[in-house]
C-alpha positions as CSV (number, residue, x, y, z in Angstrom):
1,X,119.7,97.9,153.9
2,X,118.4,99.6,157.0
3,X,117.4,103.2,157.6
4,X,117.9,105.0,160.9
5,X,114.8,105.7,163.0
6,X,114.4,109.3,161.7
7,X,114.6,108.3,158.1
8,X,112.3,105.4,158.6
9,X,109.7,107.7,160.2
10,X,110.0,110.1,157.2
11,X,109.6,107.3,154.7
12,X,106.6,106.0,156.6
13,X,105.0,109.4,156.6
14,X,105.7,109.8,152.9
15,X,104.1,106.4,152.1
16,X,101.1,107.2,154.2
17,X,100.5,110.5,152.3
18,X,101.3,109.2,148.8
19,X,100.5,105.5,148.5
20,X,97.2,103.6,148.2
21,X,96.5,100.1,149.4
22,X,93.7,97.7,148.4
23,X,93.1,94.0,148.4
24,X,91.6,91.8,145.8
25,X,90.5,88.1,146.3
26,X,91.6,85.9,143.4
27,X,91.1,82.2,142.7
28,X,94.7,81.1,143.4
29,X,98.3,82.2,143.7
30,X,98.9,82.1,139.9
31,X,96.0,84.4,139.3
32,X,97.3,86.7,142.1
33,X,100.8,86.9,140.6
34,X,99.5,87.5,137.1
35,X,97.2,90.2,138.4
36,X,100.1,91.8,140.4
37,X,102.3,91.9,137.3
38,X,99.6,93.5,135.1
39,X,98.8,96.1,137.7
40,X,102.5,97.0,138.2
41,X,103.1,97.2,134.5
42,X,100.0,99.4,134.1
43,X,100.6,101.8,137.0
44,X,104.4,101.8,137.1
45,X,104.6,102.6,140.8
46,X,107.7,104.6,141.5
47,X,109.1,102.5,144.3
48,X,108.6,99.1,142.6
49,X,111.5,98.9,140.1
50,X,111.8,95.1,140.2
51,X,108.7,94.5,138.0
52,X,108.1,98.0,136.6
53,X,110.4,97.7,133.6
54,X,109.0,100.8,131.9
55,X,109.2,103.1,135.0
56,X,110.6,106.5,134.3
57,X,111.9,106.4,137.9
58,X,113.8,103.1,137.6
59,X,117.3,104.5,136.8
60,X,117.2,107.3,139.4
61,X,115.8,105.0,142.1
62,X,118.3,102.3,141.4
63,X,121.1,104.9,141.7
64,X,119.7,106.3,144.9
65,X,119.3,102.9,146.5
66,X,122.9,102.0,145.5
67,X,124.2,105.3,147.0
68,X,122.2,104.5,150.2
69,X,123.7,101.0,150.4
70,X,127.2,102.4,150.0
71,X,126.7,105.1,152.6
72,X,125.4,102.5,155.1
73,X,128.3,100.2,154.3
74,X,130.8,103.0,154.9
75,X,129.7,103.2,158.5
76,X,128.9,106.2,160.8
77,X,128.9,109.6,159.3
78,X,130.6,112.6,160.8
79,X,127.2,114.3,161.2
80,X,124.8,112.1,163.2
81,X,121.9,114.2,162.1
82,X,122.4,113.4,158.4
83,X,119.3,111.9,156.9
84,X,119.0,109.9,153.7
């Protein structure tokens, strides 16, 4: 799935304004994966639907991603300025 340049810039701007990033050094990969799973289950980040089973956004985001994939697969749109 690929967004056009305008949509990609809008998504990047949204992420810059709404998401946080940090790093944590752990003993090994297993600890890192376990830690990641616990953090995702605790915070339920809206864009992570793969591991956030209890996310209230999961159904809507899955449907939106599916619609986006279908629109991209359908090819060019009559309006070139249409954003997703």
